[in-house]
All heavy atoms as TSV, in Angstrom:
chain	resi	resn	atom	element	x	y	z
A	1	MET	N	N	-18.426	5.227	-2.633
A	1	MET	CA	C	-17.035	5.362	-2.957
A	1	MET	C	C	-16.936	6.343	-4.107
A	1	MET	O	O	-17.652	6.214	-5.087
A	1	MET	CB	C	-16.472	3.999	-3.365
A	1	MET	CG	C	-15.018	4.050	-3.728
A	1	MET	SD	S	-14.293	2.419	-3.876
A	1	MET	CE	C	-14.721	2.026	-5.545
A	2	THR	N	N	-16.084	7.326	-3.990
A	2	THR	CA	C	-15.914	8.319	-5.041
A	2	THR	C	C	-14.498	8.271	-5.578
A	2	THR	O	O	-13.585	7.800	-4.924
A	2	THR	CB	C	-16.189	9.743	-4.528
A	2	THR	OG1	O	-15.157	10.116	-3.624
A	2	THR	CG2	C	-17.553	9.859	-3.877
A	3	SER	N	N	-14.328	8.796	-6.751
A	3	SER	CA	C	-13.022	8.927	-7.371
A	3	SER	C	C	-12.338	10.165	-6.824
A	3	SER	O	O	-12.987	11.122	-6.410
A	3	SER	CB	C	-13.224	9.065	-8.881
A	3	SER	OG	O	-12.085	9.599	-9.493
A	4	THR	N	N	-11.008	10.184	-6.865
A	4	THR	CA	C	-10.302	11.391	-6.445
A	4	THR	C	C	-10.513	12.513	-7.451
A	4	THR	O	O	-10.143	13.650	-7.198
A	4	THR	CB	C	-8.799	11.131	-6.258
A	4	THR	OG1	O	-8.276	10.527	-7.445
A	4	THR	CG2	C	-8.546	10.246	-5.069
A	5	GLY	N	N	-11.143	12.216	-8.596
A	5	GLY	CA	C	-11.501	13.247	-9.549
A	5	GLY	C	C	-12.656	14.109	-9.059
A	5	GLY	O	O	-12.946	15.149	-9.619
A	6	ILE	N	N	-13.306	13.690	-7.996
A	6	ILE	CA	C	-14.384	14.478	-7.398
A	6	ILE	C	C	-13.735	15.401	-6.362
A	6	ILE	O	O	-13.021	14.939	-5.479
A	6	ILE	CB	C	-15.446	13.578	-6.751
A	6	ILE	CG1	C	-16.163	12.787	-7.842
A	6	ILE	CG2	C	-16.429	14.392	-5.926
A	6	ILE	CD1	C	-17.179	11.820	-7.337
A	7	PRO	N	N	-13.983	16.698	-6.454
A	7	PRO	CA	C	-13.375	17.630	-5.496
A	7	PRO	C	C	-13.753	17.278	-4.055
A	7	PRO	O	O	-14.868	16.811	-3.792
A	7	PRO	CB	C	-13.962	18.982	-5.891
A	7	PRO	CG	C	-14.452	18.817	-7.287
A	7	PRO	CD	C	-14.839	17.374	-7.428
A	8	PRO	N	N	-12.844	17.510	-3.114
A	8	PRO	CA	C	-13.128	17.199	-1.707
A	8	PRO	C	C	-14.404	17.869	-1.191
A	8	PRO	O	O	-15.121	17.282	-0.382
A	8	PRO	CB	C	-11.899	17.734	-0.960
A	8	PRO	CG	C	-10.820	17.772	-1.991
A	8	PRO	CD	C	-11.499	18.020	-3.314
A	9	GLU	N	N	-14.719	19.086	-1.706
A	9	GLU	CA	C	-15.940	19.765	-1.258
A	9	GLU	C	C	-17.184	18.987	-1.656
A	9	GLU	O	O	-18.164	18.945	-0.927
A	9	GLU	CB	C	-16.084	21.168	-1.863
A	9	GLU	CG	C	-14.902	22.062	-1.990
A	9	GLU	CD	C	-13.902	21.705	-3.067
A	9	GLU	OE1	O	-14.187	21.764	-4.274
A	9	GLU	OE2	O	-12.790	21.367	-2.666
A	10	ARG	N	N	-17.151	18.389	-2.849
A	10	ARG	CA	C	-18.304	17.615	-3.304
A	10	ARG	C	C	-18.447	16.330	-2.486
A	10	ARG	O	O	-19.552	15.941	-2.126
A	10	ARG	CB	C	-18.199	17.289	-4.790
A	10	ARG	CG	C	-19.454	16.562	-5.263
A	10	ARG	CD	C	-19.537	16.399	-6.729
A	10	ARG	NE	N	-19.802	17.691	-7.340
A	10	ARG	CZ	C	-19.633	17.939	-8.623
A	10	ARG	NH1	N	-19.216	16.996	-9.429
A	10	ARG	NH2	N	-19.884	19.127	-9.114
A	11	ALA	N	N	-17.332	15.663	-2.198
A	11	ALA	CA	C	-17.384	14.463	-1.357
A	11	ALA	C	C	-17.913	14.817	0.025
A	11	ALA	O	O	-18.736	14.093	0.597
A	11	ALA	CB	C	-16.002	13.817	-1.266
A	12	ALA	N	N	-17.483	15.963	0.570
A	12	ALA	CA	C	-17.970	16.404	1.879
A	12	ALA	C	C	-19.459	16.730	1.823
A	12	ALA	O	O	-20.201	16.424	2.761
A	12	ALA	CB	C	-17.174	17.620	2.349
A	13	ALA	N	N	-19.899	17.328	0.718
A	13	ALA	CA	C	-21.326	17.639	0.565
A	13	ALA	C	C	-22.153	16.358	0.517
A	13	ALA	O	O	-23.229	16.289	1.116
A	13	ALA	CB	C	-21.553	18.474	-0.689
A	14	LEU	N	N	-21.646	15.337	-0.178
A	14	LEU	CA	C	-22.344	14.045	-0.204
A	14	LEU	C	C	-22.437	13.471	1.203
A	14	LEU	O	O	-23.482	12.964	1.613
A	14	LEU	CB	C	-21.612	13.059	-1.119
A	14	LEU	CG	C	-21.744	13.265	-2.604
A	14	LEU	CD1	C	-20.782	12.344	-3.355
A	14	LEU	CD2	C	-23.172	13.012	-3.058
A	15	GLN	N	N	-21.337	13.551	1.937
A	15	GLN	CA	C	-21.327	13.037	3.305
A	15	GLN	C	C	-22.338	13.780	4.161
A	15	GLN	O	O	-23.054	13.179	4.964
A	15	GLN	CB	C	-19.927	13.162	3.906
A	15	GLN	CG	C	-19.789	12.545	5.280
A	15	GLN	CD	C	-19.914	11.038	5.250
A	15	GLN	OE1	O	-19.040	10.356	4.766
A	15	GLN	NE2	N	-21.008	10.505	5.763
A	16	ASP	N	N	-22.425	15.108	3.992
A	16	ASP	CA	C	-23.383	15.909	4.759
A	16	ASP	C	C	-24.831	15.545	4.426
A	16	ASP	O	O	-25.695	15.554	5.299
A	16	ASP	CB	C	-23.166	17.402	4.502
A	16	ASP	CG	C	-21.883	17.926	5.129
A	16	ASP	OD1	O	-21.314	17.236	6.011
A	16	ASP	OD2	O	-21.445	19.025	4.730
A	17	LEU	N	N	-25.084	15.237	3.146
A	17	LEU	CA	C	-26.444	14.884	2.727
A	17	LEU	C	C	-26.903	13.553	3.305
A	17	LEU	O	O	-28.091	13.343	3.550
A	17	LEU	CB	C	-26.536	14.820	1.203
A	17	LEU	CG	C	-26.526	16.159	0.478
A	17	LEU	CD1	C	-26.399	15.936	-1.022
A	17	LEU	CD2	C	-27.792	16.940	0.794
A	18	VAL	N	N	-25.949	12.650	3.495
A	18	VAL	CA	C	-26.282	11.308	3.989
A	18	VAL	C	C	-25.335	10.977	5.150
A	18	VAL	O	O	-24.378	10.228	5.002
A	18	VAL	CB	C	-26.142	10.262	2.855
A	18	VAL	CG1	C	-26.708	8.921	3.307
A	18	VAL	CG2	C	-26.813	10.719	1.588
A	19	PRO	N	N	-25.604	11.552	6.320
A	19	PRO	CA	C	-24.675	11.392	7.439
A	19	PRO	C	C	-24.506	9.950	7.914
A	19	PRO	O	O	-23.485	9.628	8.522
A	19	PRO	CB	C	-25.262	12.279	8.538
A	19	PRO	CG	C	-26.662	12.551	8.133
A	19	PRO	CD	C	-26.739	12.386	6.644
A	20	ASP	N	N	-25.476	9.083	7.646
A	20	ASP	CA	C	-25.347	7.687	8.061
A	20	ASP	C	C	-24.481	6.874	7.108
A	20	ASP	O	O	-24.169	5.720	7.398
A	20	ASP	CB	C	-26.724	7.032	8.176
A	20	ASP	CG	C	-27.548	7.622	9.312
A	20	ASP	OD1	O	-26.950	8.213	10.235
A	20	ASP	OD2	O	-28.771	7.499	9.269
A	21	ALA	N	N	-24.112	7.473	5.982
A	21	ALA	CA	C	-23.265	6.783	5.006
A	21	ALA	C	C	-21.805	7.130	5.255
A	21	ALA	O	O	-21.486	8.133	5.883
A	21	ALA	CB	C	-23.655	7.201	3.597
A	22	GLU	N	N	-20.932	6.294	4.751
A	22	GLU	CA	C	-19.502	6.574	4.775
A	22	GLU	C	C	-19.070	6.848	3.341
A	22	GLU	O	O	-19.173	5.973	2.483
A	22	GLU	CB	C	-18.723	5.388	5.338
A	22	GLU	CG	C	-17.236	5.618	5.362
A	22	GLU	CD	C	-16.446	4.412	5.862
A	22	GLU	OE1	O	-17.047	3.340	6.073
A	22	GLU	OE2	O	-15.230	4.546	6.012
A	23	VAL	N	N	-18.618	8.055	3.079
A	23	VAL	CA	C	-18.143	8.419	1.745
A	23	VAL	C	C	-16.634	8.202	1.717
A	23	VAL	O	O	-15.900	8.789	2.510
A	23	VAL	CB	C	-18.488	9.891	1.409
A	23	VAL	CG1	C	-17.909	10.271	0.057
A	23	VAL	CG2	C	-19.997	10.094	1.426
A	24	LEU	N	N	-16.194	7.333	0.816
A	24	LEU	CA	C	-14.778	7.018	0.688
A	24	LEU	C	C	-14.220	7.685	-0.560
A	24	LEU	O	O	-14.770	7.518	-1.641
A	24	LEU	CB	C	-14.582	5.503	0.537
A	24	LEU	CG	C	-15.194	4.604	1.600
A	24	LEU	CD1	C	-15.076	3.148	1.176
A	24	LEU	CD2	C	-14.503	4.833	2.921
A	25	ALA	N	N	-13.142	8.412	-0.431
A	25	ALA	CA	C	-12.432	8.962	-1.588
A	25	ALA	C	C	-11.223	8.058	-1.819
A	25	ALA	O	O	-10.394	7.881	-0.931
A	25	ALA	CB	C	-11.995	10.395	-1.318
A	26	VAL	N	N	-11.165	7.467	-2.995
A	26	VAL	CA	C	-10.138	6.477	-3.306
A	26	VAL	C	C	-9.329	6.976	-4.501
A	26	VAL	O	O	-9.898	7.479	-5.466
A	26	VAL	CB	C	-10.801	5.115	-3.634
A	26	VAL	CG1	C	-9.773	4.074	-3.983
A	26	VAL	CG2	C	-11.645	4.651	-2.458
A	27	PRO	N	N	-8.001	6.824	-4.460
A	27	PRO	CA	C	-7.187	7.246	-5.609
A	27	PRO	C	C	-7.609	6.532	-6.895
A	27	PRO	O	O	-8.094	5.392	-6.853
A	27	PRO	CB	C	-5.767	6.833	-5.221
A	27	PRO	CG	C	-5.791	6.723	-3.732
A	27	PRO	CD	C	-7.192	6.292	-3.375
A	28	ASP	N	N	-7.441	7.210	-8.008
A	28	ASP	CA	C	-7.776	6.625	-9.313
A	28	ASP	C	C	-6.696	5.632	-9.737
A	28	ASP	O	O	-5.941	5.864	-10.682
A	28	ASP	CB	C	-7.920	7.728	-10.371
A	28	ASP	CG	C	-9.191	8.520	-10.215
A	28	ASP	OD1	O	-10.089	8.051	-9.491
A	28	ASP	OD2	O	-9.294	9.589	-10.825
A	29	ALA	N	N	-6.628	4.531	-9.021
A	29	ALA	CA	C	-5.691	3.449	-9.314
A	29	ALA	C	C	-6.445	2.133	-9.122
A	29	ALA	O	O	-7.138	1.960	-8.117
A	29	ALA	CB	C	-4.480	3.512	-8.384
A	30	ARG	N	N	-6.317	1.241	-10.084
A	30	ARG	CA	C	-7.053	-0.027	-10.051
A	30	ARG	C	C	-6.887	-0.749	-8.720
A	30	ARG	O	O	-7.851	-1.207	-8.114
A	30	ARG	CB	C	-6.612	-0.920	-11.209
A	30	ARG	CG	C	-7.359	-2.247	-11.264
A	30	ARG	CD	C	-6.906	-3.118	-12.427
A	30	ARG	NE	N	-7.109	-2.486	-13.703
A	30	ARG	CZ	C	-8.255	-2.502	-14.394
A	30	ARG	NH1	N	-9.302	-3.130	-13.895
A	30	ARG	NH2	N	-8.357	-1.910	-15.555
A	31	GLU	N	N	-5.656	-0.857	-8.244
A	31	GLU	CA	C	-5.395	-1.593	-7.006
A	31	GLU	C	C	-6.094	-0.944	-5.818
A	31	GLU	O	O	-6.653	-1.629	-4.964
A	31	GLU	CB	C	-3.886	-1.688	-6.744
A	31	GLU	CG	C	-3.114	-2.449	-7.805
A	31	GLU	CD	C	-2.852	-1.623	-9.075
A	31	GLU	OE1	O	-2.893	-0.367	-9.016
A	31	GLU	OE2	O	-2.633	-2.248	-10.131
A	32	ALA	N	N	-6.064	0.376	-5.751
A	32	ALA	CA	C	-6.703	1.093	-4.641
A	32	ALA	C	C	-8.218	0.914	-4.673
A	32	ALA	O	O	-8.850	0.691	-3.637
A	32	ALA	CB	C	-6.345	2.575	-4.696
A	33	ILE	N	N	-8.793	1.002	-5.861
A	33	ILE	CA	C	-10.236	0.842	-5.996
A	33	ILE	C	C	-10.645	-0.585	-5.635
A	33	ILE	O	O	-11.583	-0.801	-4.865
A	33	ILE	CB	C	-10.692	1.216	-7.422
A	33	ILE	CG1	C	-10.475	2.721	-7.653
A	33	ILE	CG2	C	-12.145	0.831	-7.657
A	33	ILE	CD1	C	-10.614	3.158	-9.092
A	34	HIS	N	N	-9.932	-1.562	-6.151
A	34	HIS	CA	C	-10.258	-2.959	-5.858
A	34	HIS	C	C	-10.108	-3.269	-4.365
A	34	HIS	O	O	-10.869	-4.071	-3.818
A	34	HIS	CB	C	-9.394	-3.887	-6.688
A	34	HIS	CG	C	-9.856	-4.005	-8.105
A	34	HIS	ND1	N	-9.448	-5.010	-8.936
A	34	HIS	CD2	C	-10.685	-3.246	-8.850
A	34	HIS	CE1	C	-10.017	-4.867	-10.125
A	34	HIS	NE2	N	-10.766	-3.791	-10.086
A	35	ALA	N	N	-9.158	-2.615	-3.712
A	35	ALA	CA	C	-8.934	-2.868	-2.286
A	35	ALA	C	C	-10.074	-2.337	-1.422
A	35	ALA	O	O	-10.305	-2.843	-0.321
A	35	ALA	CB	C	-7.611	-2.238	-1.846
A	36	ARG	N	N	-10.809	-1.310	-1.895
A	36	ARG	CA	C	-11.840	-0.679	-1.064
A	36	ARG	C	C	-13.266	-0.944	-1.516
A	36	ARG	O	O	-14.204	-0.535	-0.846
A	36	ARG	CB	C	-11.626	0.838	-1.045
A	36	ARG	CG	C	-10.309	1.314	-0.463
A	36	ARG	CD	C	-10.114	0.973	1.004
A	36	ARG	NE	N	-11.128	1.464	1.900
A	36	ARG	CZ	C	-11.117	2.621	2.522
A	36	ARG	NH1	N	-10.127	3.449	2.355
A	36	ARG	NH2	N	-12.105	2.954	3.323
A	37	VAL	N	N	-13.466	-1.608	-2.646
A	37	VAL	CA	C	-14.802	-1.698	-3.236
A	37	VAL	C	C	-15.715	-2.743	-2.589
A	37	VAL	O	O	-16.926	-2.623	-2.667
A	37	VAL	CB	C	-14.713	-1.907	-4.769
A	37	VAL	CG1	C	-14.295	-3.332	-5.102
A	37	VAL	CG2	C	-16.002	-1.527	-5.450
A	38	ALA	N	N	-15.166	-3.713	-1.912
A	38	ALA	CA	C	-16.011	-4.761	-1.315
A	38	ALA	C	C	-17.011	-4.153	-0.339
A	38	ALA	O	O	-16.644	-3.385	0.545
A	38	ALA	CB	C	-15.150	-5.799	-0.609
A	39	GLY	N	N	-18.280	-4.470	-0.546
A	39	GLY	CA	C	-19.322	-4.052	0.376
A	39	GLY	C	C	-19.893	-2.657	0.153
A	39	GLY	O	O	-20.765	-2.240	0.894
A	40	VAL	N	N	-19.411	-1.927	-0.862
A	40	VAL	CA	C	-19.959	-0.584	-1.086
A	40	VAL	C	C	-21.361	-0.669	-1.669
A	40	VAL	O	O	-21.746	-1.667	-2.273
A	40	VAL	CB	C	-19.062	0.282	-2.015
A	40	VAL	CG1	C	-17.680	0.443	-1.420
A	40	VAL	CG2	C	-19.002	-0.264	-3.417
A	41	HIS	N	N	-22.125	0.384	-1.472
A	41	HIS	CA	C	-23.484	0.459	-2.024
A	41	HIS	C	C	-23.519	1.262	-3.307
A	41	HIS	O	O	-24.455	1.114	-4.098
A	41	HIS	CB	C	-24.438	1.075	-1.009
A	41	HIS	CG	C	-24.614	0.224	0.201
A	41	HIS	ND1	N	-25.230	0.664	1.336
A	41	HIS	CD2	C	-24.247	-1.043	0.453
A	41	HIS	CE1	C	-25.237	-0.300	2.238
A	41	HIS	NE2	N	-24.642	-1.350	1.719
A	42	ALA	N	N	-22.529	2.130	-3.519
A	42	ALA	CA	C	-22.498	2.966	-4.716
A	42	ALA	C	C	-21.064	3.231	-5.135
A	42	ALA	O	O	-20.169	3.306	-4.295
A	42	ALA	CB	C	-23.204	4.287	-4.457
A	43	ILE	N	N	-20.878	3.380	-6.423
A	43	ILE	CA	C	-19.592	3.788	-6.994
A	43	ILE	C	C	-19.876	5.038	-7.812
A	43	ILE	O	O	-20.729	5.028	-8.701
A	43	ILE	CB	C	-18.986	2.688	-7.884
A	43	ILE	CG1	C	-18.702	1.417	-7.070
A	43	ILE	CG2	C	-17.717	3.193	-8.567
A	43	ILE	CD1	C	-18.249	0.237	-7.903
A	44	ILE	N	N	-19.148	6.100	-7.504
A	44	ILE	CA	C	-19.351	7.373	-8.195
A	44	ILE	C	C	-18.031	7.797	-8.824
A	44	ILE	O	O	-17.038	7.987	-8.121
A	44	ILE	CB	C	-19.832	8.459	-7.212
A	44	ILE	CG1	C	-21.131	8.022	-6.540
A	44	ILE	CG2	C	-19.994	9.803	-7.923
A	44	ILE	CD1	C	-21.555	8.908	-5.396
A	45	GLY	N	N	-18.018	7.949	-10.131
A	45	GLY	CA	C	-16.853	8.494	-10.815
A	45	GLY	C	C	-15.689	7.547	-11.008
A	45	GLY	O	O	-14.562	7.999	-11.190
A	46	CYS	N	N	-15.911	6.253	-10.987
A	46	CYS	CA	C	-14.834	5.303	-11.244
A	46	CYS	C	C	-14.371	5.465	-12.687
A	46	CYS	O	O	-15.195	5.496	-13.604
A	46	CYS	CB	C	-15.331	3.875	-11.011
A	46	CYS	SG	S	-14.100	2.606	-11.342
A	47	PRO	N	N	-13.055	5.580	-12.916
A	47	PRO	CA	C	-12.588	5.682	-14.302
A	47	PRO	C	C	-13.074	4.497	-15.137
A	47	PRO	O	O	-13.034	3.351	-14.695
A	47	PRO	CB	C	-11.064	5.658	-14.156
A	47	PRO	CG	C	-10.815	6.168	-12.766
A	47	PRO	CD	C	-11.963	5.644	-11.955
A	48	ARG	N	N	-13.549	4.798	-16.324
A	48	ARG	CA	C	-14.108	3.746	-17.186
A	48	ARG	C	C	-13.125	2.617	-17.452
A	48	ARG	O	O	-13.521	1.467	-17.585
A	48	ARG	CB	C	-14.560	4.349	-18.512
A	48	ARG	CG	C	-15.790	5.176	-18.367
A	48	ARG	CD	C	-16.239	5.699	-19.698
A	48	ARG	NE	N	-17.367	6.590	-19.481
A	48	ARG	CZ	C	-17.714	7.538	-20.302
A	48	ARG	NH1	N	-17.031	7.733	-21.404
A	48	ARG	NH2	N	-18.749	8.302	-20.032
A	49	SER	N	N	-11.847	2.940	-17.534
A	49	SER	CA	C	-10.857	1.900	-17.831
A	49	SER	C	C	-10.733	0.885	-16.700
A	49	SER	O	O	-10.217	-0.206	-16.905
A	49	SER	CB	C	-9.495	2.529	-18.118
A	49	SER	OG	O	-9.031	3.254	-16.993
A	50	PHE	N	N	-11.212	1.224	-15.491
A	50	PHE	CA	C	-11.150	0.304	-14.357
A	50	PHE	C	C	-12.466	-0.418	-14.124
A	50	PHE	O	O	-12.551	-1.330	-13.310
A	50	PHE	CB	C	-10.781	1.043	-13.068
A	50	PHE	CG	C	-9.461	1.762	-13.119
A	50	PHE	CD1	C	-9.236	2.834	-12.284
A	50	PHE	CD2	C	-8.458	1.390	-13.983
A	50	PHE	CE1	C	-8.032	3.512	-12.305
A	50	PHE	CE2	C	-7.256	2.060	-14.020
A	50	PHE	CZ	C	-7.036	3.120	-13.173
A	51	PHE	N	N	-13.524	0.024	-14.808
A	51	PHE	CA	C	-14.844	-0.551	-14.580
A	51	PHE	C	C	-15.005	-1.803	-15.426
A	51	PHE	O	O	-15.113	-1.737	-16.650
A	51	PHE	CB	C	-15.944	0.464	-14.911
A	51	PHE	CG	C	-17.273	0.052	-14.395
A	51	PHE	CD1	C	-17.626	0.314	-13.089
A	51	PHE	CD2	C	-18.146	-0.653	-15.188
A	51	PHE	CE1	C	-18.840	-0.101	-12.581
A	51	PHE	CE2	C	-19.367	-1.074	-14.696
A	51	PHE	CZ	C	-19.709	-0.790	-13.391
A	52	ASP	N	N	-14.982	-2.956	-14.774
A	52	ASP	CA	C	-15.070	-4.221	-15.494
A	52	ASP	C	C	-15.732	-5.281	-14.612
A	52	ASP	O	O	-16.170	-5.001	-13.499
A	52	ASP	CB	C	-13.683	-4.675	-15.961
A	52	ASP	CG	C	-12.674	-4.822	-14.830
A	52	ASP	OD1	O	-13.068	-4.853	-13.644
A	52	ASP	OD2	O	-11.472	-4.912	-15.125
A	53	ARG	N	N	-15.837	-6.468	-15.135
A	53	ARG	CA	C	-16.485	-7.574	-14.410
A	53	ARG	C	C	-15.802	-7.846	-13.073
A	53	ARG	O	O	-16.455	-8.125	-12.068
A	53	ARG	CB	C	-16.440	-8.828	-15.301
A	53	ARG	CG	C	-17.125	-10.026	-14.690
A	53	ARG	CD	C	-18.602	-9.945	-14.954
A	53	ARG	NE	N	-19.311	-10.016	-13.690
A	53	ARG	CZ	C	-20.578	-9.713	-13.543
A	53	ARG	NH1	N	-21.287	-9.294	-14.542
A	53	ARG	NH2	N	-21.173	-9.806	-12.385
A	54	GLU	N	N	-14.482	-7.757	-13.034
A	54	GLU	CA	C	-13.756	-8.005	-11.786
A	54	GLU	C	C	-14.158	-6.989	-10.712
A	54	GLU	O	O	-14.353	-7.350	-9.551
A	54	GLU	CB	C	-12.246	-7.954	-12.010
A	54	GLU	CG	C	-11.455	-8.282	-10.755
A	54	GLU	CD	C	-9.954	-8.237	-10.941
A	54	GLU	OE1	O	-9.472	-7.988	-12.056
A	54	GLU	OE2	O	-9.260	-8.448	-9.933
A	55	LEU	N	N	-14.315	-5.725	-11.097
A	55	LEU	CA	C	-14.733	-4.706	-10.142
A	55	LEU	C	C	-16.120	-5.033	-9.589
A	55	LEU	O	O	-16.348	-4.968	-8.374
A	55	LEU	CB	C	-14.738	-3.323	-10.795
A	55	LEU	CG	C	-15.163	-2.173	-9.883
A	55	LEU	CD1	C	-14.092	-1.890	-8.847
A	55	LEU	CD2	C	-15.465	-0.944	-10.702
A	56	LEU	N	N	-17.043	-5.399	-10.477
A	56	LEU	CA	C	-18.389	-5.764	-10.032
A	56	LEU	C	C	-18.361	-6.977	-9.109
A	56	LEU	O	O	-19.067	-7.013	-8.098
A	56	LEU	CB	C	-19.288	-6.029	-11.235
A	56	LEU	CG	C	-19.624	-4.810	-12.087
A	56	LEU	CD1	C	-20.396	-5.250	-13.328
A	56	LEU	CD2	C	-20.386	-3.782	-11.297
A	57	ASP	N	N	-17.556	-7.963	-9.455
A	57	ASP	CA	C	-17.445	-9.150	-8.603
A	57	ASP	C	C	-16.895	-8.794	-7.225
A	57	ASP	O	O	-17.371	-9.295	-6.206
A	57	ASP	CB	C	-16.561	-10.208	-9.263
A	57	ASP	CG	C	-17.212	-10.863	-10.459
A	57	ASP	OD1	O	-18.451	-10.733	-10.629
A	57	ASP	OD2	O	-16.478	-11.491	-11.257
A	58	ARG	N	N	-15.897	-7.919	-7.191
A	58	ARG	CA	C	-15.314	-7.504	-5.912
A	58	ARG	C	C	-16.302	-6.688	-5.086
A	58	ARG	O	O	-16.315	-6.776	-3.866
A	58	ARG	CB	C	-14.035	-6.700	-6.129
A	58	ARG	CG	C	-12.867	-7.548	-6.550
A	58	ARG	CD	C	-11.653	-6.658	-6.840
A	58	ARG	NE	N	-10.519	-7.431	-7.242
A	58	ARG	CZ	C	-9.540	-7.801	-6.429
A	58	ARG	NH1	N	-9.567	-7.456	-5.161
A	58	ARG	NH2	N	-8.526	-8.501	-6.895
A	59	ALA	N	N	-17.123	-5.874	-5.749
A	59	ALA	CA	C	-18.112	-5.070	-5.033
A	59	ALA	C	C	-19.138	-5.970	-4.362
A	59	ALA	O	O	-19.583	-5.701	-3.254
A	59	ALA	CB	C	-18.795	-4.089	-5.983
A	60	GLY	N	N	-19.525	-7.024	-5.044
A	60	GLY	CA	C	-20.464	-7.973	-4.455
A	60	GLY	C	C	-21.909	-7.538	-4.566
A	60	GLY	O	O	-22.253	-6.600	-5.290
A	61	THR	N	N	-22.736	-8.175	-3.792
A	61	THR	CA	C	-24.187	-7.998	-3.913
A	61	THR	C	C	-24.707	-6.747	-3.208
A	61	THR	O	O	-25.886	-6.434	-3.320
A	61	THR	CB	C	-24.925	-9.229	-3.375
A	61	THR	OG1	O	-24.566	-9.412	-2.003
A	61	THR	CG2	C	-24.582	-10.472	-4.177
A	62	THR	N	N	-23.854	-6.024	-2.496
A	62	THR	CA	C	-24.314	-4.796	-1.839
A	62	THR	C	C	-24.391	-3.623	-2.821
A	62	THR	O	O	-25.081	-2.644	-2.540
A	62	THR	CB	C	-23.375	-4.393	-0.684
A	62	THR	OG1	O	-22.059	-4.176	-1.202
A	62	THR	CG2	C	-23.370	-5.448	0.405
A	63	LEU	N	N	-23.704	-3.711	-3.945
A	63	LEU	CA	C	-23.671	-2.606	-4.913
A	63	LEU	C	C	-25.058	-2.373	-5.498
A	63	LEU	O	O	-25.684	-3.274	-6.039
A	63	LEU	CB	C	-22.669	-2.909	-6.032
A	63	LEU	CG	C	-22.495	-1.803	-7.065
A	63	LEU	CD1	C	-21.940	-0.539	-6.428
A	63	LEU	CD2	C	-21.563	-2.279	-8.178
A	64	ARG	N	N	-25.535	-1.127	-5.386
A	64	ARG	CA	C	-26.867	-0.767	-5.875
A	64	ARG	C	C	-26.842	0.355	-6.905
A	64	ARG	O	O	-27.808	0.565	-7.615
A	64	ARG	CB	C	-27.765	-0.317	-4.713
A	64	ARG	CG	C	-28.000	-1.386	-3.685
A	64	ARG	CD	C	-28.944	-2.447	-4.252
A	64	ARG	NE	N	-29.257	-3.458	-3.280
A	64	ARG	CZ	C	-28.773	-4.698	-3.309
A	64	ARG	NH1	N	-27.942	-5.069	-4.249
A	64	ARG	NH2	N	-29.122	-5.577	-2.403
A	65	TRP	N	N	-25.773	1.136	-6.953
A	65	TRP	CA	C	-25.758	2.318	-7.826
A	65	TRP	C	C	-24.351	2.518	-8.388
A	65	TRP	O	O	-23.378	2.466	-7.653
A	65	TRP	CB	C	-26.149	3.546	-7.008
A	65	TRP	CG	C	-26.265	4.798	-7.815
A	65	TRP	CD1	C	-25.264	5.695	-8.045
A	65	TRP	CD2	C	-27.406	5.273	-8.493
A	65	TRP	NE1	N	-25.740	6.717	-8.833
A	65	TRP	CE2	C	-27.066	6.477	-9.120
A	65	TRP	CE3	C	-28.709	4.792	-8.627
A	65	TRP	CZ2	C	-27.960	7.220	-9.865
A	65	TRP	CZ3	C	-29.605	5.541	-9.370
A	65	TRP	CH2	C	-29.225	6.736	-9.987
A	66	VAL	N	N	-24.284	2.775	-9.689
A	66	VAL	CA	C	-23.037	3.159	-10.340
A	66	VAL	C	C	-23.325	4.465	-11.072
A	66	VAL	O	O	-24.259	4.544	-11.863
A	66	VAL	CB	C	-22.552	2.076	-11.333
A	66	VAL	CG1	C	-21.311	2.561	-12.080
A	66	VAL	CG2	C	-22.280	0.775	-10.610
A	67	HIS	N	N	-22.533	5.490	-10.765
A	67	HIS	CA	C	-22.736	6.796	-11.396
A	67	HIS	C	C	-21.501	7.164	-12.208
A	67	HIS	O	O	-20.398	7.222	-11.693
A	67	HIS	CB	C	-22.986	7.868	-10.341
A	67	HIS	CG	C	-23.195	9.215	-10.938
A	67	HIS	ND1	N	-24.407	9.592	-11.482
A	67	HIS	CD2	C	-22.354	10.257	-11.121
A	67	HIS	CE1	C	-24.301	10.817	-11.956
A	67	HIS	NE2	N	-23.066	11.243	-11.742
A	68	SER	N	N	-21.731	7.395	-13.492
A	68	SER	CA	C	-20.673	7.869	-14.368
A	68	SER	C	C	-20.876	9.351	-14.588
A	68	SER	O	O	-21.945	9.793	-15.031
A	68	SER	CB	C	-20.729	7.123	-15.702
A	68	SER	OG	O	-19.800	7.693	-16.618
A	69	GLN	N	N	-19.870	10.142	-14.300
A	69	GLN	CA	C	-19.989	11.595	-14.426
A	69	GLN	C	C	-20.134	12.027	-15.875
A	69	GLN	O	O	-20.614	13.113	-16.144
A	69	GLN	CB	C	-18.802	12.270	-13.785
A	69	GLN	CG	C	-18.745	11.968	-12.300
A	69	GLN	CD	C	-17.620	12.646	-11.617
A	69	GLN	OE1	O	-17.861	13.630	-10.920
A	69	GLN	NE2	N	-16.411	12.171	-11.794
A	70	GLY	N	N	-19.765	11.169	-16.805
A	70	GLY	CA	C	-19.899	11.507	-18.212
A	70	GLY	C	C	-21.213	11.065	-18.815
A	70	GLY	O	O	-21.459	11.268	-19.994
A	71	ALA	N	N	-22.062	10.439	-18.015
A	71	ALA	CA	C	-23.331	9.934	-18.544
A	71	ALA	C	C	-24.267	11.098	-18.852
A	71	ALA	O	O	-24.309	12.079	-18.136
A	71	ALA	CB	C	-23.988	8.997	-17.546
A	72	GLY	N	N	-25.007	10.949	-19.898
A	72	GLY	CA	C	-25.863	11.809	-20.286
A	72	GLY	C	C	-26.722	12.829	-20.433
A	72	GLY	O	O	-27.346	13.621	-20.527
């Protein structure tokens, strides 16, 4: 799942790299992210203000990777 802050070309490139995966572009809105996060394996570019325990709980046990574009 990617943030809408990621350009469509980058989301398409991710999809091309991993054709068996489904890359979801979700609006940067808490409700939209929470509605689509269940069962995802990765979260890329989620706004920090939305990243909390509730998001992790909604993602569930399938979540394996969280990528922050501002990380280091």
